[in-house]
N, C-alpha and C positions, 0 to 999 in steps of 0.2 A: 733700656727696654720699652719698647710702645705697648701702652696697656691694650685690649683687645674691646675696649669698651663698646658698646654698641653706637652711642651716641659720637666716638670719634670719626670725623670724615673719612679718613682713611680706607676705614675699617668698613666702612657703607656698602651695600653689593653698587656695581656701576654697570648700569644698563650697557649692553655693546653699543657702540658707535655703527651707523653704516656706514662709513666710507671707511678704506684702509684695508689691512691684509686680513681677510676673513680667518686663515689661518690664527693669526694673533688673535684675533678675538675670540677664536673658539678658545684657545690656549687661557686666554683671562677668564673666561667661564667656568673652564675648567678650573681655575686655582681658586679661583672665589667658590666652588662647590667644595673643593677638599678645603680651605681655609675653615669654613661653615663647620664641616663633619668632623676636621681635630678641634672647635671649640667645644663643639655638642661631647666630646670626649674629654672635657676639663683642661684641654690646654690653653696658651694662652700663645698668641702669633708672637712672635717678637721682633720680626722680620718678613716683607715679601718681595721680591724679584728682587736679590742681590744682586747686584750688575758687577763685573771685572770686567778684565779686559782678557780673561780665560773664557769666562761663561757666566752662568746665572744660577744662583740654587734660589728653586720656586718659593720654599717655605721655609723659615725656619722658628720652631716651637718647642715651649718648653712646657711640661707638667708640674703637678704639684711633687711627683716623688723625686726631683731632680733628676728628670731626663731630658734632653737637649735632643733636638730629632731634626734632624737637616732631610724634607721631606722633597722629591719627585713628582711631579705631577706627570700624567699622560694623558691626554683627552681625544675620543675619537666621536663624532657623529653617525648613528647608526643612519643610513638613508631609508632603510625598510626596516622598523624597530621589530614588524611581527617574526620577516626570518632570523632575525639578529643578525651578529659578526661573524663573520667566519674567522678561525684561529689568527690567521693573519692581521686580522684587522682589530684584534684584540690589542686594547692600548699599552697593556704592562711589556706586550711582546715586542714592542717598539724599545724597551730597555736596553741598552747593549753595554758591552763589559766598556767600553770605550766611556760610556756617558757616566756609568759608574768610578769608573777611576778618575774622571774630570771632577764628576760631587767632592769625591773625596780630598781631592788637591784643591778644590773651590772650598771646603769647609773647612781646612785646616790653614789657608791663609785667613779666611774670616773670625778663626777661632784665634790666632797672632793678633789680627789687625784690633780687635774688641775685645781685647784681653782685659783691660779697665771699666770699660763700660756692660759687658754681656754679663745674662745669669748664671750663677754658678750651677755646677750641673754634677752629679756623679754620675751619671753613663752616659754617653753619646750613642746615636742610634741613624740609622737612614731607612728611611721608610720609601714604599714605592706607592704611589694613588694614581688608580686608574678609574678614568670618568667617562662613560659614555653619557650621550645627551643623545635628543629627537632632534629632529629639524625646525622643531619649536622648542631647541633651547633647554627642553625637562629634563631631568635626571631620569635616566632607564635605568642605571646601575654604574656601584660607586667598588671598586675593590679596593684595601688598604692590607697591604702586607707591612707587618712593622719586622723592622731586622732583616730587610732584604737583600742586605748583604754589608 
């Protein structure tokens, strides 16, 4: 388990790079904001961006009560923050059944592969975190649904 110490190199906010896929940069920004949100709630980030051949788990965190959380983060950029986003642009509206099933399979594989080194948990939960930022990457809204499925 990796400590969420702010001096830890991997936990420091990473400024978005100017090159590359803008969708990846936006996703990384949303994941960073979501990780900071979970830390404020008292969670320790266990792992980020766990990749397998079947997909990726955005965040894995544990709280002091023995709850292990697998979090799916969806991020959108509001082109006009005054107008807001229409319903189909809401980040969590894009969380489909197939993604939920995939995350369950990925979590099961991660639990199996990390049995010897992962934190003990009495409860496992799947959360969804929706992040909306403006054109300057400032947070406009964050929705956190605990036990989303």
